[in-house]
Every structure is written in C-alpha cells, then in structure tokens.
N, C-alpha and C positions, 0 to 999 in steps of 0.2 A: 612567465609562460611563454615558450617559444611560439613564434608565429610562422616559421617557416618549416616545411617538411619536404622530404624527399617523395618522388612518386612511389606508390605502393608497387610491390612486384606483381607480376602478371598474375600469379596464383591468387593474391589477395583481391585483385581486381574481379577476377572470375567468382570468387567467392561473395563478393559484394554484389554482383549481377546476379548470381544464381538466388542468393538469400532474398533479395528485394524483389526479383521476379517471381519467386514463390509466393510471397505475400500479395503481389499484385494479382495473381491468378486466383488466390483464395478469397480476395476481396471483390474480383470483377463481377461475379454473378450477382452480388448485392447491390453493386452499382447499377448494372445493367437493368434489374427489375426495379430497383427504386426509380430510376429516370424514365423506364417506360410506363410506370404506373400498374403494372400487371398484378394481379392478386394471385396469391399462392396460399397453400393449407398453412394454418398456424405452426404446425410441427416442422414442416419443411422451412417456413420462414425462420423458426427458431434457429435451425441449422445453418441456414445460409447467412443470416445476418449475425448469428454467433460467430461463424467463421471469419467473417469480415472484422467483426470487433477484435477477436484473436489477432488477425493479421496485422491490423492497425496498431495494436498494442506493442507487437514485436518491431515494427518500424519505429514508433516513438520510443522505445527502450534503446534501440541502437543509435538513433540520431540524439537522444538526450545524453548518452554516454560519450559519443564522439564529441558532442559540444563542449565537453570539458576541457578540449584543447584551446578553445577560445574563451572560456569563462573560468577564472581562476578562483581558488579559495573554496571555503566549505559551503559558499552560496550554491556552488555547482552542484552538490550533493543534494541539496534541497530541491533545485530546479529539477534534476534529473528524477527525484522520487515523485515530484509533482506532475511532471508532463508524462510519466510512465503510467500514472492512473487516470489520466484525463478520460480515456474511455469509460472507466467506472464512474467518473464524475458525471459524464454526460447521462448515462443510464439512470443514475439516482436522481439526478436534478430533474430529469424528465418526468419521473414518477412524482416527485414533490410539486412540481409545476402543475401537473394534470390533476393532483389531488385538490388543487384550489377551485376546481370547477366540477370534479367528479370525486365524491367522498370514498368511492370504492378504492381508489388509488391512495388513499392516506396510509394505509397499512404497509403498502409495498415501498414507500420511501425509506420508512425505518427498517423494513426487512433487508432491503438490498445493502444498507449502510452497516447495519449489525453483523450481516453475514460476511461482507468484505473484511471488516474490522477484526473479527475473530479468526477469519480465515488467515489473514497476514500474520497474526502472531501465534495462533494455535498450530498451524501447519508450517507457513513460511519460516518463522524464526528457527524452530527445532530441526526441520530438514536441512536447512541451510547449515546450522551448526554440526550435526551429525556428518553430514557430507565433508564439512570442512575438516572436522577432526580426523576422519579417515584419510582425506587426501594429505594433510600435514604429516599423519603418521607414516603413511606409505612411502613418503619422500623423505622420512627421517629427520623432520624439522620439528617434531613435537613429541613430547614423552608425558605420559599421563592422559588424563581425561579433560582437560579443561581448554577452552579457546580463550585467548586474553584479547580483550576489546581495546581499541584505541582510547587514550586519555580524553580525545575530544568527544568521544561518545557520551562522556558524562553530561555534557552540554545538552544534547539531545534527550537524554534520560530526564534531566532536570524539566525541561519544556513539557516532556510527555507526562510526567508525573502530576505536574499542576493541571493539565488538561484532562488527565484521566480522574483526577479527584473531583474537578469541576463537573465532570460528565454525571456524577451521581446525583446532582441537582435536577436532571432531567427526568429519570423515572419517578423521582420523589414529587415532583411538580405534576407529571402527567402530561408534559408538553415540552417543545423545544421553541421558546420564545425567541423574537426577533433580537431582543437585548442579549440573550444567550449568544446568538450568533455574532452580534458586534464584538462582544468580549472576546471570543474566539478568532475572529478576524484580526483584532489588534493584537492577540497573543501570537498569531502566525507572523503579523508584520514585524513584531519585535524579534521573533525568532529568526527570520530572513535577515534582519538588520545585524544580529549578533553574528550570524554565519557570514555575512558579506564582510566583515571586519575581522574573520578569522585567518589563520596562517594559510599560505598558498602551497598546494601539493601538485606534484606531477601526476596526471592521470595514469592508470594502469589499464589499457584497453586491451581486448581480446576479440578475436573472431571478426565478425562483420563491423563492429564498432571500431575496431583497430583499423580495418580497411579503409573506413571513411575517414578516420583520424589521421591517417597517413597520406591523404591527398594533399596537393598544393593549396595553399590558404585560398585562393579564389575558387577553385574547383570544389574544395571542402565545403566552403560557405554555400555555394549554390546547391551543392548536393543536399546539404542539410536543410535549406530552405525548401527544396522540392520535396524532401522526405516528409518534413513537417507538414506541408501543404496537403500533400497526398494523404496522410494519415487524418489530419483534421477533415478533409472532405468525406472521408470513408465513415469516420465516428458521426459526422453531422447526418450522413445519408442513413446510417444504420442503427444509430441509438433509439430512435422512436418506434421503428418497426419490430426491432428486437425486443424492447420493452413490452410492447402490446403481444408480440408472439408468446411471450413466456406466460403472461396471463391466460390468453386463449388457448393455447397449447396445453396448459395444465388442466384446463376445464375440458378439453377434447379429450385428453388421456386419463382423465379421472384421477389425476395427481394433485396434491395440495399446491395451488399456485404460489402461495407464500412460500413454501420451501423452493421451488424453482427460482423465484425471484431472489430469495435469500443465498442460494448457493451456486446457481448455474451461471448468472449473470456475473458475479465476482470471479468464477474461476475462469470465464471466458476473457475477462479484461486483466486480470492478476496474473493468469498463468505464464504469460511471457516473461514479466517481472521475475517470477519464481524460478523459471527454467534458467535465465541468464544468470541470477544470483547463484543458484546451485552449480552452474557451469564454473563461475568464478571461484566458488568455495572448492571444487574438486580440484581446480588448478592451482590451488595454494593461496588463494586470495580471500579466504573466508571472512576475515576482519572487515574488509571493506564491503563485502557483500551483506553482512548482517547490519553494518552501518547504515547502508543504504535502505534497508528494510525498517530500521528503526526510524530513519528520517520519513518514511512513507507512513508509518503509524502517526508520526506527529501530523503530518499533513491530513490524514483522516479525521483524527480527533479535533483539528482546527478548522481548516478550509472546508472540507467537505460536510462535517455535522453542522458547522456555522452557517452553511449556505442553504441548507434545508428549508428552514423557516423563511427565508427570504425568497427562495424559489417558490414556496406554497403561497405566500402572500402575493407575489407578482402575478400568480396564476388565478387569483381571484378569492383567495381564502383569506382567514383572519391572521393577524400578525403573529400567530404562534401556531406551529404543527402539531395537533393533538396526538397523544399516545393512549391507545386503549390498553387494557390489562396486559395482553399478550406483549404487544410492543413494549410497555413499560418494564416488563419482566425480560424481554430480549436486551434492553439498555442496560438494565442492572447486571445481568450476567456478562454483557460486553465490558462493562467498566471494571466489574471484579476481576475478569480476565486480564485486563490491561495493568492494573495494579499488581498482580501476582506476577505477570511477566517482568515488570519493572523491579520488583522486590528481589526477584532471583538473581538479577544481575546488576544490583547496585554496586558491587565490588568490582564491576569491570571484569568479570571472570564469569563466562557462560560454561558452566560444568555440564557435562553429558548427561547426569541425572536430571538436571533442570529441563534440558531439551525433552528427555523422555516423559517428565511430568506434565508439560505443555502439550506434548503431543497426544498422550493418553487421555488427558482431560478433554482435549478437542474432539477425540473419537467417541468419548462417552456420551457427549450431548446429543448424538443421532438418536440412539435408542431411547434416551431420556425425553419424554414428551409430557406435555401438561403442565399446569401451573406449578404443580408440587414439585415435580421433577426439575423445572427451571430454578425454582427458589432453593432447593436443596443443593443444586449444583452451584448456584451463586454462592451459598453459604460455604461450600467446600473450598470454592476459589478464595473467599474471604479469609477463612480460618488458615489456610496455607499462606497467604499473602501476609498475614500477621505473624505467622512463624518465620517466614522469611525476612521480614523487616527486623523481627528480633535478632535473627542470626546476623543480620547485616546493619544493624543499628548504627555503627559509628561510620558507615557511609551514606547514612540518609542526609546528615546536615551538609556535606559537601555537595550532594546532589541538589538539595533545595537552594543552596546557595550559587550553583553554577550559572543559572540564567542572568544573574544580577551582578557577577563579579567581572572585572575587565578582562583578567587574565585567568588562565586555567588553573585550579587549585594544585598546589605541587603534590605530585604522586604520593610523596611520603606521608601526607596527611591522612591517606585513606586506603591506599593500595595494599592489598594482601597478596604477597608474593610467595606465600608457601606453596610448595608443589602439592 
C-alpha cells in the first residue's frame, strides 16, 4: 500500500471543507445544548440529537473509507463496516445498559438491534444492488440482470451464515445470555483474524473520502484523527439524549415508542452508510459497496448482538438479557430474514429478482402487526430460504467451509457463470 500521495486539487480540498463543515453545523446545536445542560422538548430533542448522530455517521464513514489508504487487506473493510455503525452501537448499548436498572428499557435494546439488522438487509442490500445494476448497464459494462460478487465475499457469507443460524437459539431460549455474547465475540475475533491475513487490495475512494485519502501522509493521518475524535465526541454527547427522546417523544406524540426505537434510530445512524454505498454503486462500484454492507451485517450479528447481554449485566441486570414474546418474535423474524438473504446469494450472484424479493418482504412487515403476522412472515422467510438453499445447494458446502480454509475455494468448484 502506498504511503505517499500528492496534495489534492483545490476542488477536492473545497469539497472536504464543505462536507465536513456541513456535518459540524448539523452537530453543533446538539453539542451546545448538551454542554449547556439546557432542557428541550422530547420531539425537538429527537430532531436535534438525531441530526447530530446522522452527521457523525457521515464523518465516520468518510474517515473509515479514507483510512483504507493506511490499513491494507480485507481487514480494512471490516474496520470500515465496524466504525460506520458505531453510532448505532452507542444507542443500542445505552438501551441495554439502562435496562439493567430500569426494566422498561429491556424491550428497546432488542427493538433497536432487530430494526437496524432488518433495515440493513431488507433495504440496504437490495437498493444498492438495484442501483448498481442500473449504473453498470448505463455504462455498458453489464448485460443481463445479475450483479456478480467477489470471490472473497464467500468468506463473509460463511461467517454470516454460522452467526445467523446461531441467532435462532436466542428466541428459542427467550434470552440473550452472556455465554452467547462470548461465542459471538470469539467468532468476530476469528473473522477479523481471517480478514487480516487476506489479500491486499488498493482502495477505490470517491468524493470526500477520496479528498482525505489524497492528502499527504502526515496531513491525512492528522485529519483522520481529528475526524474520528470529533465524531466520537458527537456520538458520546448525543447517544443518551437521542435514545431518551425517542421514548419520550413517542409517548408525547402518541406513537408506539417501540417502533420509533426500532426504525428511527437505525435510520439516523445507518442512512449515511446507505447513501455512500448507493453512491458507490451508481458510479460502477456496486460489488465493493454490497461487500461492505455484507461485512456490516457480520458485525451486527456478532459484536452488536454479543455486546447486548454484557451491557445489560454491567448496568445492574442479570447475566442474560430477557426477551418477551414480542422481542422473541422480532428476533425470529430477523434471523429468518438473514438466512434468506444468504441463501439468495450463495452462488455469488445477486439477481435483480432476489433484490426485489428482499425489498418487498421488508415493506410487507410494516402493515403486518401482531404475533400472528410476525410468525407468518417468519414462516414465509423460512420457506423461501429453504427453496433458495435447494436451488443453491451446491454452493452451501463451499460457504460453510470458507471460514475454515486457508485459501479461497477455487471458483470452478461452485461458481455458476451462466448468463
């Protein structure tokens, strides 16, 4: 990986200043209110602190992408995916930690996690693929309706498949125990180890992240350090009041606060990652964009889920985060969606119809309410997953082997190159 770069053009420097400046302006009201100790209405707080989390997520995404210039190999993608979702982790862990002393918050930890998890796969994956297919076809670089994935994505899919299957234990047990968290932490550690020993690839940066990456080494590293520190300060200052405002704002508006926690918080923290991935896809780099979102999914099912019972325990609760009937159903639905998503792309080919299936099923869940609706939708996900696994049966063994083999399995063993 090169360690020297030329100074970025003036236009790129201007882009960097404008982009970061806008994020600072969005985050500044939250910082001023937080530091002054002023009290504001819950709905206003939801908007102010939500905007700050949104801005911090953008800054983290740009900085994490640009950091690939200094961090080589597949580990850079995992670090990028992890850093990009730090605001989501902060909000979710606050709910879990608060639940240790306030039982009312128990439901919100699981709500935020299942919402962000389903949002990433049900909305993020298909939209990036559909936009990517459109961009490649417009550029004349693709014929047909299939986005080919990188051979290296089989490693992420293997890790995600094991984590997704393991997740079914949680709704069955009615809790997320600390020992489950330890297993998931170890699994992520092994995942990071495998990526760290993967091949080195030159990063393909765009926009603001490219402007940061083009800075001379010393200036780039100082800029990255400053951006990370700024974003971390904003997240630390905003996560708690944002989490409180979602609950109190829902009560004030007469809206189910469970739904606000489940969908509004993940939208604020993950929207920047989606937007950047969509921009990459539209510019012809859809394969890398979807690869980053797959890595984010691994992070969610390992580090995020695994940390919830530990935060709950640290906050004064038992060594197991309890799941009531609704939370268990949400976990079951999220696990079933994950398995379907993996089953559809086992052959490292993301068909356009697969993207539409995931997107339509994601949309269906909003009018479907109540226990019966969630269980029926989970069954639909499960049946479709079994069908997809049957169609891609010859790709299953290579995927299960991928986390434990030293080298990538030769593509000739599993790849379907038919148009």
